[in-house]
ZAFI-261447 format. One record per atom (N, C-alpha, C, O): residue number from 1; atom name; x, y, z. Coordinates in Angstrom, 1 decimal. Example, Ala and Ser with C-alpha at 12.3 -4.5 7.8 and 13.67 -1.06 7.14 Angstrom:
<1, N, <13.2, -5.7, 7.8>>
<1, CA, <12.3, -4.5, 7.8>>
<1, C, <13.2, -3.3, 7.8>>
<1, O, <14.2, -3.3, 8.5>>
<2, N, <12.8, -2.2, 7.1>>
<2, CA, <13.7, -1.1, 7.1>>
<2, C, <12.9, 0.0, 7.9>>
<2, O, <13.4, 1.1, 8.0>>
This chain:
<1, N, <-5.0, 34.7, 0.2>>
<1, CA, <-4.5, 34.1, -1.0>>
<1, C, <-5.5, 33.2, -1.6>>
<1, O, <-6.1, 32.3, -0.9>>
<2, N, <-5.7, 33.3, -2.9>>
<2, CA, <-6.5, 32.3, -3.7>>
<2, C, <-5.6, 31.6, -4.7>>
<2, O, <-4.8, 32.3, -5.3>>
<3, N, <-5.8, 30.4, -4.8>>
<3, CA, <-5.0, 29.6, -5.8>>
<3, C, <-6.0, 29.4, -7.0>>
<3, O, <-7.1, 28.9, -6.8>>
<4, N, <-5.5, 29.8, -8.1>>
<4, CA, <-6.3, 29.8, -9.3>>
<4, C, <-5.7, 28.9, -10.4>>
<4, O, <-4.5, 28.9, -10.6>>
<5, N, <-6.5, 28.0, -11.0>>
<5, CA, <-6.0, 27.1, -12.0>>
<5, C, <-6.3, 27.8, -13.3>>
<5, O, <-7.5, 28.1, -13.6>>
<6, N, <-5.3, 28.0, -14.2>>
<6, CA, <-5.5, 28.6, -15.5>>
<6, C, <-5.2, 27.6, -16.5>>
<6, O, <-4.2, 26.8, -16.5>>
<7, N, <-6.1, 27.5, -17.5>>
<7, CA, <-6.0, 26.5, -18.6>>
<7, C, <-4.7, 26.8, -19.4>>
<7, O, <-4.5, 28.0, -19.7>>
<8, N, <-4.0, 25.8, -19.8>>
<8, CA, <-2.8, 26.0, -20.6>>
<8, C, <-3.0, 26.5, -22.0>>
<8, O, <-2.1, 27.0, -22.7>>
<9, N, <-4.3, 26.5, -22.4>>
<9, CA, <-4.6, 27.0, -23.7>>
<9, C, <-4.9, 28.5, -23.7>>
<9, O, <-5.1, 29.1, -24.8>>
<10, N, <-4.9, 29.1, -22.5>>
<10, CA, <-5.0, 30.6, -22.5>>
<10, C, <-3.7, 31.1, -23.0>>
<10, O, <-2.6, 30.7, -22.6>>
<11, N, <-3.8, 32.0, -23.9>>
<11, CA, <-2.6, 32.6, -24.6>>
<11, C, <-1.9, 33.5, -23.7>>
<11, O, <-2.4, 34.4, -23.1>>
<12, N, <-0.6, 33.3, -23.6>>
<12, CA, <0.3, 34.2, -22.8>>
<12, C, <0.3, 35.6, -23.3>>
<12, O, <0.3, 35.8, -24.5>>
<13, N, <0.3, 36.6, -22.4>>
<13, CA, <0.3, 38.0, -22.8>>
<13, C, <-1.0, 38.6, -23.2>>
<13, O, <-1.1, 39.8, -23.4>>
<14, N, <-2.0, 37.8, -23.2>>
<14, CA, <-3.4, 38.3, -23.6>>
<14, C, <-4.2, 38.7, -22.4>>
<14, O, <-5.3, 39.3, -22.6>>
<15, N, <-3.8, 38.3, -21.2>>
<15, CA, <-4.6, 38.5, -20.0>>
<15, C, <-3.9, 39.2, -18.9>>
<15, O, <-4.0, 38.8, -17.7>>
<16, N, <-3.0, 40.1, -19.3>>
<16, CA, <-2.1, 40.7, -18.3>>
<16, C, <-2.9, 41.5, -17.2>>
<16, O, <-2.4, 41.5, -16.0>>
<17, N, <-4.0, 42.1, -17.5>>
<17, CA, <-4.8, 42.8, -16.5>>
<17, C, <-5.2, 41.9, -15.4>>
<17, O, <-5.2, 42.3, -14.2>>
<18, N, <-5.6, 40.7, -15.7>>
<18, CA, <-6.0, 39.7, -14.7>>
<18, C, <-4.9, 39.3, -13.9>>
<18, O, <-4.9, 39.3, -12.6>>
<19, N, <-3.7, 39.0, -14.5>>
<19, CA, <-2.6, 38.5, -13.8>>
<19, C, <-2.0, 39.6, -12.9>>
<19, O, <-1.5, 39.3, -11.8>>
<20, N, <-2.0, 40.9, -13.3>>
<20, CA, <-1.6, 42.0, -12.5>>
<20, C, <-2.4, 42.1, -11.2>>
<20, O, <-1.9, 42.2, -10.1>>
<21, N, <-3.7, 42.0, -11.4>>
<21, CA, <-4.7, 42.0, -10.3>>
<21, C, <-4.3, 40.9, -9.3>>
<21, O, <-4.2, 41.1, -8.1>>
<22, N, <-4.2, 39.7, -9.8>>
<22, CA, <-3.9, 38.5, -8.9>>
<22, C, <-2.6, 38.7, -8.2>>
<22, O, <-2.5, 38.3, -7.0>>
<23, N, <-1.6, 39.2, -8.9>>
<23, CA, <-0.3, 39.3, -8.3>>
<23, C, <-0.4, 40.4, -7.1>>
<23, O, <0.2, 40.1, -6.0>>
<24, N, <-1.0, 41.5, -7.4>>
<24, CA, <-1.2, 42.5, -6.3>>
<24, C, <-2.0, 42.0, -5.1>>
<24, O, <-1.8, 42.3, -4.0>>
<25, N, <-2.9, 41.1, -5.4>>
<25, CA, <-3.8, 40.5, -4.3>>
<25, C, <-3.0, 39.3, -3.6>>
<25, O, <-3.6, 38.8, -2.6>>
<26, N, <-1.9, 38.9, -4.1>>
<26, CA, <-1.1, 37.8, -3.5>>
<26, C, <-1.7, 36.4, -3.9>>
<26, O, <-1.3, 35.4, -3.3>>
<27, N, <-2.5, 36.4, -4.9>>
<27, CA, <-3.0, 35.1, -5.4>>
<27, C, <-2.0, 34.4, -6.2>>
<27, O, <-1.1, 35.0, -6.8>>
<28, N, <-2.1, 33.1, -6.3>>
<28, CA, <-1.2, 32.3, -7.1>>
<28, C, <-1.9, 31.7, -8.3>>
<28, O, <-3.1, 31.3, -8.2>>
<29, N, <-1.2, 31.5, -9.4>>
<29, CA, <-1.8, 30.9, -10.6>>
<29, C, <-1.0, 29.6, -10.9>>
<29, O, <0.3, 29.6, -10.9>>
<30, N, <-1.7, 28.5, -11.1>>
<30, CA, <-1.1, 27.3, -11.6>>
<30, C, <-1.7, 27.0, -13.0>>
<30, O, <-2.9, 27.1, -13.2>>
<31, N, <-0.8, 26.8, -13.9>>
<31, CA, <-1.3, 26.5, -15.3>>
<31, C, <-1.3, 25.0, -15.5>>
<31, O, <-0.3, 24.2, -15.3>>
<32, N, <-2.5, 24.5, -15.9>>
<32, CA, <-2.6, 23.1, -16.3>>
<32, C, <-3.8, 23.0, -17.2>>
<32, O, <-4.7, 23.9, -17.2>>
<33, N, <-3.9, 21.9, -18.0>>
<33, CA, <-5.0, 21.7, -18.9>>
<33, C, <-6.3, 21.5, -18.2>>
<33, O, <-6.4, 20.5, -17.4>>
<34, N, <-7.3, 22.3, -18.4>>
<34, CA, <-8.6, 22.1, -17.8>>
<34, C, <-9.5, 21.4, -18.9>>
<34, O, <-9.4, 21.7, -20.1>>
<35, N, <-10.4, 20.5, -18.5>>
<35, CA, <-11.3, 19.9, -19.4>>
<35, C, <-12.3, 20.9, -20.0>>
<35, O, <-12.8, 20.7, -21.1>>
<36, N, <-12.6, 22.0, -19.3>>
<36, CA, <-13.5, 23.0, -19.8>>
<36, C, <-13.2, 24.3, -19.0>>
<36, O, <-12.7, 24.2, -17.9>>
<37, N, <-13.5, 25.4, -19.7>>
<37, CA, <-13.3, 26.7, -19.0>>
<37, C, <-11.8, 27.2, -19.1>>
<37, O, <-10.9, 26.4, -19.4>>
<38, N, <-11.6, 28.4, -18.7>>
<38, CA, <-10.3, 29.0, -18.7>>
<38, C, <-9.7, 29.1, -17.3>>
<38, O, <-8.5, 29.0, -17.2>>
<39, N, <-10.5, 29.2, -16.3>>
<39, CA, <-10.0, 29.4, -14.9>>
<39, C, <-10.9, 28.5, -14.0>>
<39, O, <-12.1, 28.3, -14.3>>
<40, N, <-10.3, 28.0, -13.0>>
<40, CA, <-11.0, 27.2, -12.0>>
<40, C, <-10.3, 27.3, -10.7>>
<40, O, <-9.2, 27.7, -10.6>>
<41, N, <-11.0, 26.9, -9.6>>
<41, CA, <-10.5, 26.8, -8.3>>
<41, C, <-10.1, 25.3, -8.1>>
<41, O, <-10.7, 24.5, -8.7>>
<42, N, <-9.2, 25.1, -7.2>>
<42, CA, <-8.8, 23.7, -6.9>>
<42, C, <-10.0, 23.0, -6.3>>
<42, O, <-10.9, 23.6, -5.7>>
<43, N, <-10.0, 21.6, -6.4>>
<43, CA, <-11.1, 20.9, -5.8>>
<43, C, <-11.0, 20.9, -4.2>>
<43, O, <-9.9, 21.3, -3.7>>
<44, N, <-12.0, 20.6, -3.5>>
<44, CA, <-12.0, 20.6, -2.1>>
<44, C, <-11.3, 19.3, -1.6>>
<44, O, <-10.8, 19.2, -0.4>>
<45, N, <-11.4, 18.2, -2.4>>
<45, CA, <-10.8, 16.9, -2.0>>
<45, C, <-10.0, 16.4, -3.2>>
<45, O, <-10.5, 16.5, -4.4>>
<46, N, <-8.8, 15.9, -3.0>>
<46, CA, <-8.1, 15.2, -4.1>>
<46, C, <-7.5, 13.9, -3.5>>
<46, O, <-7.1, 13.8, -2.4>>
<47, N, <-7.5, 12.9, -4.4>>
<47, CA, <-6.9, 11.6, -4.0>>
<47, C, <-5.7, 11.3, -4.8>>
<47, O, <-5.7, 11.4, -6.0>>
<48, N, <-4.6, 11.0, -4.1>>
<48, CA, <-3.3, 10.6, -4.8>>
<48, C, <-3.1, 9.2, -4.4>>
<48, O, <-2.9, 8.8, -3.3>>
<49, N, <-3.1, 8.3, -5.5>>
<49, CA, <-3.0, 6.9, -5.2>>
<49, C, <-1.5, 6.5, -5.2>>
<49, O, <-0.7, 7.0, -6.0>>
<50, N, <-1.2, 5.5, -4.4>>
<50, CA, <0.1, 4.9, -4.2>>
<50, C, <-0.1, 3.4, -4.4>>
<50, O, <-0.9, 2.8, -3.8>>
<51, N, <0.7, 2.8, -5.3>>
<51, CA, <0.4, 1.4, -5.6>>
<51, C, <0.8, 0.4, -4.5>>
<51, O, <0.5, -0.7, -4.6>>
<52, N, <1.6, 0.9, -3.5>>
<52, CA, <2.0, 0.0, -2.4>>
<52, C, <2.7, 0.8, -1.3>>
<52, O, <2.9, 2.0, -1.5>>
<53, N, <3.1, 0.2, -0.2>>
<53, CA, <3.8, 0.8, 0.9>>
<53, C, <5.1, 1.3, 0.4>>
<53, O, <5.5, 2.4, 0.9>>
<54, N, <5.8, 0.6, -0.4>>
<54, CA, <7.1, 1.0, -0.9>>
<54, C, <7.1, 2.4, -1.6>>
<54, O, <7.9, 3.2, -1.3>>
<55, N, <6.0, 2.7, -2.4>>
<55, CA, <5.9, 4.0, -3.1>>
<55, C, <5.8, 5.1, -2.1>>
<55, O, <6.4, 6.1, -2.2>>
<56, N, <4.9, 5.0, -1.1>>
<56, CA, <4.6, 6.0, -0.1>>
<56, C, <5.9, 6.2, 0.8>>
<56, O, <6.2, 7.3, 1.2>>
<57, N, <6.5, 5.1, 1.1>>
<57, CA, <7.7, 5.1, 2.0>>
<57, C, <8.8, 5.9, 1.2>>
<57, O, <9.6, 6.7, 1.8>>
<58, N, <9.0, 5.6, -0.1>>
<58, CA, <10.0, 6.3, -0.9>>
<58, C, <9.7, 7.8, -1.0>>
<58, O, <10.6, 8.6, -0.9>>
<59, N, <8.4, 8.1, -1.1>>
<59, CA, <8.1, 9.5, -1.2>>
<59, C, <8.4, 10.3, 0.1>>
<59, O, <8.9, 11.4, 0.1>>
<60, N, <8.1, 9.6, 1.2>>
<60, CA, <8.2, 10.3, 2.5>>
<60, C, <9.5, 10.1, 3.3>>
<60, O, <9.9, 11.0, 4.0>>
<61, N, <10.2, 9.0, 3.0>>
<61, CA, <11.5, 8.7, 3.7>>
<61, C, <12.6, 8.4, 2.8>>
<61, O, <13.7, 8.0, 3.3>>
<62, N, <12.5, 8.7, 1.5>>
<62, CA, <13.5, 8.4, 0.6>>
<62, C, <14.5, 9.6, 0.5>>
<62, O, <14.9, 10.2, 1.6>>
<63, N, <15.0, 9.9, -0.7>>
<63, CA, <16.0, 10.9, -0.8>>
<63, C, <15.4, 12.3, -0.6>>
<63, O, <14.2, 12.5, -0.5>>
<64, N, <16.3, 13.3, -0.4>>
<64, CA, <15.9, 14.7, 0.0>>
<64, C, <14.9, 15.3, -1.1>>
<64, O, <14.0, 16.0, -0.7>>
<65, N, <15.2, 15.0, -2.4>>
<65, CA, <14.3, 15.6, -3.4>>
<65, C, <12.9, 15.0, -3.3>>
<65, O, <12.0, 15.7, -3.5>>
<66, N, <12.8, 13.7, -3.1>>
<66, CA, <11.5, 13.0, -3.0>>
<66, C, <10.7, 13.6, -1.8>>
<66, O, <9.6, 14.0, -1.9>>
<67, N, <11.4, 13.7, -0.7>>
<67, CA, <10.7, 14.3, 0.5>>
<67, C, <10.3, 15.7, 0.3>>
<67, O, <9.2, 16.1, 0.7>>
<68, N, <11.1, 16.5, -0.3>>
<68, CA, <10.8, 17.9, -0.6>>
<68, C, <9.6, 18.0, -1.5>>
<68, O, <8.7, 18.8, -1.3>>
<69, N, <9.6, 17.2, -2.6>>
<69, CA, <8.5, 17.2, -3.5>>
<69, C, <7.2, 16.8, -2.9>>
<69, O, <6.2, 17.5, -3.1>>
<70, N, <7.3, 15.8, -2.0>>
<70, CA, <6.1, 15.3, -1.3>>
<70, C, <5.5, 16.4, -0.4>>
<70, O, <4.3, 16.7, -0.4>>
<71, N, <6.4, 17.0, 0.4>>
<71, CA, <6.0, 18.0, 1.3>>
<71, C, <5.4, 19.2, 0.6>>
<71, O, <4.4, 19.8, 1.1>>
<72, N, <6.0, 19.6, -0.5>>
<72, CA, <5.5, 20.8, -1.3>>
<72, C, <4.1, 20.5, -1.8>>
<72, O, <3.2, 21.4, -1.8>>
<73, N, <3.9, 19.2, -2.2>>
<73, CA, <2.5, 18.9, -2.7>>
<73, C, <1.5, 19.0, -1.6>>
<73, O, <0.4, 19.5, -1.8>>
<74, N, <1.9, 18.5, -0.4>>
<74, CA, <1.0, 18.6, 0.7>>
<74, C, <0.7, 20.0, 1.1>>
<74, O, <-0.4, 20.4, 1.4>>
<75, N, <1.8, 20.8, 1.1>>
<75, CA, <1.6, 22.3, 1.5>>
<75, C, <0.8, 23.0, 0.4>>
<75, O, <-0.1, 23.8, 0.8>>
<76, N, <1.0, 22.7, -0.8>>
<76, CA, <0.2, 23.4, -1.9>>
<76, C, <-1.3, 23.0, -1.7>>
<76, O, <-2.2, 23.9, -1.8>>
<77, N, <-1.6, 21.8, -1.4>>
<77, CA, <-3.0, 21.4, -1.2>>
<77, C, <-3.6, 22.1, 0.0>>
<77, O, <-4.7, 22.6, -0.1>>
<78, N, <-2.9, 22.2, 1.1>>
<78, CA, <-3.4, 22.9, 2.2>>
<78, C, <-3.6, 24.3, 1.9>>
<78, O, <-4.7, 24.9, 2.3>>
<79, N, <-2.7, 25.0, 1.3>>
<79, CA, <-2.8, 26.4, 0.9>>
<79, C, <-4.0, 26.6, 0.0>>
<79, O, <-4.6, 27.7, 0.1>>
<80, N, <-4.3, 25.7, -0.8>>
<80, CA, <-5.5, 25.8, -1.7>>
<80, C, <-6.8, 25.4, -1.0>>
<80, O, <-7.9, 25.5, -1.7>>
<81, N, <-6.7, 25.0, 0.2>>
<81, CA, <-8.0, 24.6, 0.9>>
<81, C, <-8.5, 23.3, 0.5>>
<81, O, <-9.7, 23.0, 0.7>>
<82, N, <-7.6, 22.4, 0.0>>
<82, CA, <-7.9, 21.1, -0.5>>
<82, C, <-7.5, 20.0, 0.5>>
<82, O, <-6.3, 20.1, 0.9>>
<83, N, <-8.3, 19.1, 0.8>>
<83, CA, <-8.0, 18.0, 1.6>>
<83, C, <-7.3, 16.9, 0.7>>
<83, O, <-8.0, 16.4, -0.2>>
<84, N, <-6.1, 16.6, 0.9>>
<84, CA, <-5.3, 15.7, 0.1>>
<84, C, <-5.3, 14.3, 0.8>>
<84, O, <-4.9, 14.2, 1.9>>
<85, N, <-5.8, 13.3, 0.1>>
<85, CA, <-5.9, 12.0, 0.7>>
<85, C, <-5.0, 11.1, -0.1>>
<85, O, <-5.1, 11.0, -1.4>>
<86, N, <-4.1, 10.4, 0.6>>
<86, CA, <-3.2, 9.4, -0.1>>
<86, C, <-3.8, 8.1, 0.1>>
<86, O, <-4.0, 7.6, 1.2>>
<87, N, <-4.1, 7.4, -1.0>>
<87, CA, <-4.8, 6.1, -0.9>>
<87, C, <-3.7, 5.1, -1.3>>
<87, O, <-3.2, 5.0, -2.5>>
<88, N, <-3.3, 4.3, -0.3>>
<88, CA, <-2.2, 3.3, -0.5>>
<88, C, <-2.9, 1.9, -0.7>>
<88, O, <-3.6, 1.4, 0.1>>
<89, N, <-2.6, 1.3, -1.8>>
<89, CA, <-3.1, 0.0, -2.1>>
<89, C, <-2.2, -1.1, -1.4>>
<89, O, <-1.0, -1.3, -1.7>>
<90, N, <-2.8, -1.7, -0.4>>
<90, CA, <-2.1, -2.7, 0.4>>
<90, C, <-3.1, -3.6, 1.1>>
<90, O, <-4.0, -3.1, 1.8>>
<91, N, <-2.9, -4.9, 1.0>>
<91, CA, <-3.8, -5.8, 1.6>>
<91, C, <-3.6, -5.9, 3.2>>
<91, O, <-4.6, -6.1, 3.9>>
<92, N, <-2.4, -5.8, 3.6>>
<92, CA, <-2.1, -6.1, 5.0>>
<92, C, <-2.1, -4.9, 6.0>>
<92, O, <-2.0, -5.1, 7.2>>
<93, N, <-2.3, -3.7, 5.4>>
<93, CA, <-2.3, -2.5, 6.3>>
<93, C, <-3.6, -1.8, 6.2>>
<93, O, <-4.1, -1.6, 5.0>>
<94, N, <-4.2, -1.5, 7.3>>
<94, CA, <-5.5, -0.7, 7.3>>
<94, C, <-5.3, 0.7, 8.0>>
<94, O, <-6.1, 1.6, 7.7>>
<95, N, <-4.3, 0.8, 8.8>>
<95, CA, <-3.9, 2.1, 9.5>>
<95, C, <-2.4, 2.2, 9.5>>
<95, O, <-1.7, 1.2, 9.4>>
<96, N, <-1.9, 3.4, 9.6>>
<96, CA, <-0.5, 3.6, 9.6>>
<96, C, <0.2, 2.8, 10.8>>
<96, O, <1.3, 2.3, 10.6>>
<97, N, <-0.5, 2.7, 11.9>>
<97, CA, <0.0, 2.0, 13.0>>
<97, C, <0.3, 0.5, 12.7>>
<97, O, <1.0, -0.2, 13.4>>
<98, N, <-0.4, -0.1, 11.7>>
<98, CA, <-0.2, -1.5, 11.3>>
<98, C, <1.3, -1.7, 10.8>>
<98, O, <1.7, -2.8, 10.7>>
<99, N, <2.0, -0.6, 10.5>>
<99, CA, <3.4, -0.7, 10.0>>
<99, C, <4.4, -0.9, 11.1>>
<99, O, <5.5, -1.2, 10.9>>
<100, N, <4.0, -0.6, 12.4>>
<100, CA, <4.9, -0.7, 13.5>>
<100, C, <5.4, -2.1, 13.7>>
<100, O, <4.6, -3.1, 13.6>>
<101, N, <6.7, -2.2, 13.8>>
<101, CA, <7.3, -3.6, 13.9>>
<101, C, <7.7, -4.2, 12.6>>
<101, O, <8.3, -5.2, 12.6>>
<102, N, <7.4, -3.5, 11.5>>
<102, CA, <7.8, -4.0, 10.2>>
<102, C, <9.0, -3.2, 9.7>>
<102, O, <9.3, -2.1, 10.1>>
<103, N, <9.7, -3.8, 8.8>>
<103, CA, <10.9, -3.2, 8.1>>
<103, C, <10.4, -2.9, 6.7>>
<103, O, <9.8, -3.8, 6.0>>
<104, N, <10.8, -1.8, 6.1>>
<104, CA, <10.4, -1.4, 4.8>>
<104, C, <11.7, -1.1, 4.0>>
<104, O, <12.5, -0.3, 4.4>>
<105, N, <11.9, -1.9, 2.9>>
<105, CA, <13.1, -1.7, 2.1>>
<105, C, <12.7, -0.8, 0.9>>
<105, O, <11.9, -1.1, 0.1>>
<106, N, <13.4, 0.4, 0.9>>
<106, CA, <13.1, 1.3, -0.2>>
<106, C, <13.9, 0.9, -1.5>>
<106, O, <14.7, 0.0, -1.5>>
<107, N, <13.5, 1.5, -2.6>>
<107, CA, <14.1, 1.2, -3.9>>
<107, C, <15.6, 1.4, -3.8>>
<107, O, <16.4, 0.7, -4.5>>
<108, N, <16.0, 2.4, -3.1>>
<108, CA, <17.5, 2.7, -2.9>>
<108, C, <18.2, 1.6, -2.2>>
<108, O, <19.5, 1.6, -2.2>>
<109, N, <17.5, 0.7, -1.6>>
<109, CA, <18.2, -0.4, -0.8>>
<109, C, <18.2, -0.1, 0.7>>
<109, O, <18.4, -0.9, 1.5>>
<110, N, <17.9, 1.2, 1.0>>
<110, CA, <17.8, 1.6, 2.4>>
<110, C, <16.6, 1.0, 3.1>>
<110, O, <15.6, 0.8, 2.5>>
<111, N, <16.8, 0.5, 4.3>>
<111, CA, <15.7, -0.1, 5.1>>
<111, C, <15.3, 0.9, 6.2>>
<111, O, <16.1, 1.4, 6.9>>
<112, N, <14.0, 1.1, 6.3>>
<112, CA, <13.5, 2.0, 7.4>>
<112, C, <12.5, 1.2, 8.3>>
<112, O, <11.8, 0.3, 7.8>>
<113, N, <12.4, 1.5, 9.5>>
<113, CA, <11.5, 0.9, 10.4>>
<113, C, <10.1, 1.4, 10.1>>
<113, O, <9.9, 2.6, 9.8>>
<114, N, <9.1, 0.6, 10.2>>
<114, CA, <7.7, 1.0, 10.1>>
<114, C, <7.3, 2.1, 11.0>>
<114, O, <6.4, 3.0, 10.6>>
<115, N, <7.9, 2.2, 12.2>>
<115, CA, <7.6, 3.3, 13.1>>
<115, C, <8.0, 4.6, 12.5>>
<115, O, <7.3, 5.6, 12.7>>
<116, N, <9.0, 4.7, 11.7>>
<116, CA, <9.5, 5.9, 11.1>>
<116, C, <8.4, 6.4, 10.1>>
<116, O, <8.1, 7.6, 10.0>>
<117, N, <7.9, 5.5, 9.3>>
<117, CA, <6.9, 5.9, 8.3>>
<117, C, <5.6, 6.3, 9.0>>
<117, O, <5.0, 7.2, 8.6>>
<118, N, <5.2, 5.5, 10.0>>
<118, CA, <4.0, 5.9, 10.7>>
<118, C, <4.1, 7.3, 11.3>>
<118, O, <3.2, 8.1, 11.2>>
<119, N, <5.2, 7.6, 11.9>>
<119, CA, <5.5, 8.9, 12.5>>
<119, C, <5.4, 10.0, 11.4>>
<119, O, <4.9, 11.0, 11.6>>
<120, N, <6.1, 9.7, 10.3>>
<120, CA, <6.1, 10.7, 9.2>>
<120, C, <4.6, 10.9, 8.7>>
<120, O, <4.3, 12.1, 8.4>>
<121, N, <3.8, 9.9, 8.6>>
<121, CA, <2.4, 10.1, 8.2>>
<121, C, <1.7, 10.9, 9.2>>
<121, O, <0.9, 11.8, 8.8>>
<122, N, <1.8, 10.6, 10.4>>
<122, CA, <1.0, 11.4, 11.4>>
<122, C, <1.5, 12.8, 11.5>>
<122, O, <0.7, 13.7, 11.7>>
<123, N, <2.8, 13.1, 11.3>>
<123, CA, <3.3, 14.4, 11.2>>
<123, C, <2.8, 15.2, 10.1>>
<123, O, <2.3, 16.3, 10.2>>
<124, N, <2.7, 14.6, 8.9>>
<124, CA, <2.1, 15.2, 7.7>>
<124, C, <0.7, 15.5, 7.9>>
<124, O, <0.2, 16.6, 7.5>>
<125, N, <-0.1, 14.6, 8.5>>
<125, CA, <-1.5, 14.8, 8.8>>
<125, C, <-1.7, 16.1, 9.7>>
<125, O, <-2.5, 16.9, 9.4>>
<126, N, <-0.9, 16.1, 10.8>>
<126, CA, <-1.0, 17.3, 11.7>>
<126, C, <-0.5, 18.6, 11.1>>
<126, O, <-1.2, 19.6, 11.3>>
<127, N, <0.5, 18.6, 10.3>>
<127, CA, <1.1, 19.8, 9.7>>
<127, C, <0.3, 20.3, 8.5>>
<127, O, <0.1, 21.5, 8.4>>
<128, N, <-0.2, 19.4, 7.7>>
<128, CA, <-0.8, 19.8, 6.4>>
<128, C, <-2.2, 19.3, 6.2>>
<128, O, <-2.8, 19.7, 5.1>>
<129, N, <-2.8, 18.6, 7.1>>
<129, CA, <-4.2, 18.2, 7.0>>
<129, C, <-4.5, 17.1, 6.0>>
<129, O, <-5.6, 16.8, 5.7>>
<130, N, <-3.4, 16.5, 5.5>>
<130, CA, <-3.6, 15.4, 4.5>>
<130, C, <-4.0, 14.1, 5.3>>
<130, O, <-3.8, 14.1, 6.6>>
<131, N, <-4.4, 13.1, 4.7>>
<131, CA, <-4.7, 11.9, 5.4>>
<131, C, <-4.2, 10.7, 4.5>>
<131, O, <-4.0, 10.8, 3.3>>
<132, N, <-4.1, 9.5, 5.2>>
<132, CA, <-3.6, 8.3, 4.6>>
<132, C, <-4.6, 7.2, 4.8>>
<132, O, <-5.0, 6.9, 5.9>>
<133, N, <-5.1, 6.7, 3.7>>
<133, CA, <-6.1, 5.6, 3.7>>
<133, C, <-5.5, 4.4, 3.0>>
<133, O, <-4.5, 4.5, 2.2>>
<134, N, <-6.0, 3.2, 3.3>>
<134, CA, <-5.5, 2.0, 2.8>>
<134, C, <-6.6, 1.2, 2.2>>
<134, O, <-7.7, 1.2, 2.8>>
<135, N, <-6.4, 0.4, 1.2>>
<135, CA, <-7.4, -0.5, 0.7>>
<135, C, <-6.8, -1.6, -0.2>>
<135, O, <-5.6, -1.4, -0.6>>
<136, N, <-7.5, -2.6, -0.4>>
<136, CA, <-7.1, -3.7, -1.3>>
<136, C, <-7.0, -3.1, -2.7>>
<136, O, <-7.9, -2.3, -3.0>>
<137, N, <-6.1, -3.5, -3.5>>
<137, CA, <-6.0, -3.0, -4.9>>
<137, C, <-7.3, -3.1, -5.7>>
<137, O, <-7.7, -2.2, -6.4>>
<138, N, <-8.0, -4.3, -5.5>>
<138, CA, <-9.2, -4.5, -6.3>>
<138, C, <-10.4, -3.6, -5.9>>
<138, O, <-11.4, -3.5, -6.6>>
<139, N, <-10.2, -2.9, -4.7>>
<139, CA, <-11.3, -2.1, -4.2>>
<139, C, <-11.0, -0.6, -4.4>>
<139, O, <-11.7, 0.3, -4.0>>
<140, N, <-9.8, -0.3, -5.1>>
<140, CA, <-9.4, 1.1, -5.1>>
<140, C, <-10.3, 2.0, -5.9>>
<140, O, <-10.5, 3.2, -5.5>>
<141, N, <-10.9, 1.5, -7.0>>
<141, CA, <-11.8, 2.4, -7.8>>
<141, C, <-13.0, 2.8, -7.0>>
<141, O, <-13.4, 4.0, -6.9>>
<142, N, <-13.6, 1.9, -6.3>>
<142, CA, <-14.8, 2.1, -5.4>>
<142, C, <-14.4, 3.1, -4.3>>
<142, O, <-15.1, 4.0, -3.9>>
<143, N, <-13.2, 2.9, -3.7>>
<143, CA, <-12.7, 3.7, -2.6>>
<143, C, <-12.5, 5.1, -3.0>>
<143, O, <-12.8, 6.0, -2.2>>
<144, N, <-11.9, 5.3, -4.2>>
<144, CA, <-11.7, 6.7, -4.7>>
<144, C, <-13.0, 7.4, -4.8>>
<144, O, <-13.1, 8.6, -4.4>>
<145, N, <-14.0, 6.8, -5.4>>
<145, CA, <-15.3, 7.4, -5.5>>
<145, C, <-15.9, 7.8, -4.1>>
<145, O, <-16.4, 8.9, -4.0>>
<146, N, <-15.7, 6.9, -3.2>>
<146, CA, <-16.2, 7.2, -1.8>>
<146, C, <-15.4, 8.4, -1.2>>
<146, O, <-16.1, 9.3, -0.6>>
<147, N, <-14.1, 8.4, -1.3>>
<147, CA, <-13.3, 9.5, -0.8>>
<147, C, <-13.6, 10.8, -1.4>>
<147, O, <-13.6, 11.9, -0.7>>
<148, N, <-13.9, 10.8, -2.7>>
<148, CA, <-14.3, 12.1, -3.4>>
<148, C, <-15.7, 12.5, -3.1>>
<148, O, <-16.1, 13.6, -3.5>>
<149, N, <-16.5, 11.7, -2.4>>
<149, CA, <-17.9, 12.0, -2.1>>
<149, C, <-18.8, 11.8, -3.2>>
<149, O, <-19.9, 12.3, -3.2>>
<150, N, <-18.5, 10.9, -4.1>>
<150, CA, <-19.3, 10.6, -5.3>>
<150, C, <-20.3, 9.5, -5.0>>
<150, O, <-20.4, 9.0, -3.9>>
<151, N, <-21.2, 9.3, -6.0>>
<151, CA, <-22.2, 8.2, -5.9>>
<151, C, <-23.2, 8.4, -4.7>>
<151, O, <-23.3, 7.5, -3.9>>
<152, N, <-23.8, 9.5, -4.7>>
<152, CA, <-24.7, 9.8, -3.6>>
<152, C, <-26.1, 9.3, -3.9>>
<152, O, <-27.1, 9.4, -3.2>>
<153, N, <-26.3, 8.7, -5.1>>
<153, CA, <-27.6, 8.2, -5.6>>
<153, C, <-28.0, 7.0, -4.7>>
<153, O, <-27.2, 6.1, -4.4>>
<154, N, <-29.3, 6.9, -4.4>>
<154, CA, <-29.8, 5.7, -3.7>>
<154, C, <-30.3, 4.7, -4.6>>
<154, O, <-30.9, 5.1, -5.7>>
<155, N, <-30.1, 3.5, -4.3>>
<155, CA, <-30.6, 2.4, -5.2>>
<155, C, <-31.8, 1.7, -4.7>>
<155, O, <-32.3, 0.8, -5.3>>
């Protein structure tokens, strides 16, 4: 299976021969606006930023819809051959295990133990190949460039 990104400006009904071929081959098409070109493959690395522990905890341990959406995003990235990195902005956490012994209060008011979130992160890493990185908010721009493999120029 190949995941293909199709630009949303491609007119529907004008490219049926391509779509028929991809359907027969078991390939999937995702439509989204591309900055250039009509078709593209997904990137090899993608970074999803989370503004704090609360946001990632709500995604992973919140209501059923949030958990399902999060899991599907991780599965889609894995199926596309893309390494999905979640970058959580937080000063006091450098590894998921730093959450052990802490209590996390979700937006819903529900409180979860840090051990639950740590286990959820490690499970997602093992199942879908995603990873969880942490950095101080003021360093997030630099960290994203690093994670994407950019700025290889020497000074």
